[in-house]
Structure formats: structure tokens, C-alpha cells
N, C-alpha and C positions, 0 to 999 in steps of 0.2 A: 575955636577954643584952643588955647596954647597948652602945650605939654609942660608939666612942672619942671622938667629938666631941660627945657628949651635953652639954647645957648651954651650948653655943656658940651665939651668935647666927648665924642662917642666912647673913648677909652675911659674917661672919668665915670661916665654913666655905667659902663660895664663893670668897673672895679667896685663901685658902690653896691651893685646888685648881685654880685657873684658870691657863691659860698666859698669860704676859706677853711681849709683843713689844716690845723697846726697845733702848736703847743706854746704855752707861755714861756718866756725867756726869764729864768730866775737869775739872781745875781751871780750864782755859781756858774750857770751856763753862759751868761754874758762874759764872764772872765775867761772861760775856756774858749769862747768864740773869738775874743779879742787876742788870744794867744794860740790860735789854732795852728795845726801842723802846716808846714810850708806846702803850698800848692792846693790846699783844701779851700781856700777863699773862694775859688771859682764856684763852689757849691752853694754859696749864698750871697756873693757880692757881684755876680755878673748877671746880665739880662739875657739868660738862655733858658729854653724850655725845661731843661733838666735841673736848673738851679732853684733852690728854695728862695722864698721872698720873706722879707722882714716887714711886718706891718705893726702899726700901733693902734690900740683900741683903748681910748681913755689914757690912763697912765701906764698901761701894760704893753709890753712888746711881745709879739708872737712871731714864730718862724713856721713856715709851712708853704702850702700851695693853694692857689685859687683853682676852683673847678669850673670847667666850661659848662654852659647851659646844656641840660640834657645828659649830664654825666651819668653813666650806668651805676646804679646803687651797688651792684655786686662787685664793683671795682674799688669801693671806698676802703676796704681792708688792705688792698694793695697800696693805695696812697698812704695809708697810715704806716704800713711796714716800711715803705720807701722813705718817708720823713724820718722815722726812728733810725733807719739805717744810715742815712746821710748825716744826721746830727751825731750819731755815734762815731762816724768816720771823722767828722770835723773836730770833735772833741777828744779824739783818741781813746774812746772806750767809755765815755759817760753813759751810764745805763739809763735808758729811757723806758719808763713803765708804759705798758699798752694803753692804760686809761688816761695817760697824760695828753694824748692826741684828741682834740675836740673839733667840732664843726661850728664855725662862726658865720653869722649872717647879720651884718650891721652896717648901716650907712655911715657910721663914724670911723670905720677902718681907714687908716692913713697908710699909704704905701711908701716904703723906703725906695729911694732912687738907687739904681745899680752903681756899685763902686763906693757908695757911702751908706750901705744898707743898714748899718748899725746905728749911726749917728744922724744921718740926714733923712728927712722925710719930705714928701710932697703931699700936701693935703688936697684931697679931691672934695670940693664943695660945690 
């Protein structure tokens, strides 16, 4: 019997099934990210563990982090604080409400590629 994800690259399967912690990118936040402080692009445009990722869910863009399988629930608050802190740094002080950070689990998440995180996306299907 075949697995429904047979033929998929393992990283594609992982991306579709991992939880994503992040926030929606509003038009204002997008403008601030497009005009971010020099040197802060590395926090969301590079493929590094400490960088945030841009994903698309339907028509909405989100910024945040994927969690590894088995991630300790008591660390969720630290992830939320880290995302808010990095977004505040990128946008030079944009206030991020605590309740703006959400947990997403959806097979339709599309992951942006490093270096073109805001405009370019790779679709994992």
C-alpha cells in the first residue's frame, strides 16, 4: 500500500506537517519590512535557524517559525516573544501585540524561498 505523500521530497512533507508559529503580515507591516533598517534583512531573508520565515496561507502572508516535531509546549511562549522581538527590530519599533502571534497547522502553507522571502514562494504540493 502506498503512502499518500509518496514521491514527495522529505522536506516538502515536513513543511506541510509542521506547526508554524507566527503573525499575519498587514499592509503596514509589509511596508515596514520592505523598508527595514539596513542589516536587518538577515532576520527574515536568509536561510538560517535564527531567521524568521515568510509563508503564505491562502491570500495571507505570515512571518514566524516552524516548530520541530516534539517541540516542548513550555517553550511556545519563548518562541512568541522571540518573533515579536525580531519583528520589532526589523521594523524599528512596530508594536506587536501578544495576541497577534498564532499557531498554524495547514497543508496549504507555502514557504518563501530565502533571499526572496517577501515576494517569491515555493509551493509544497
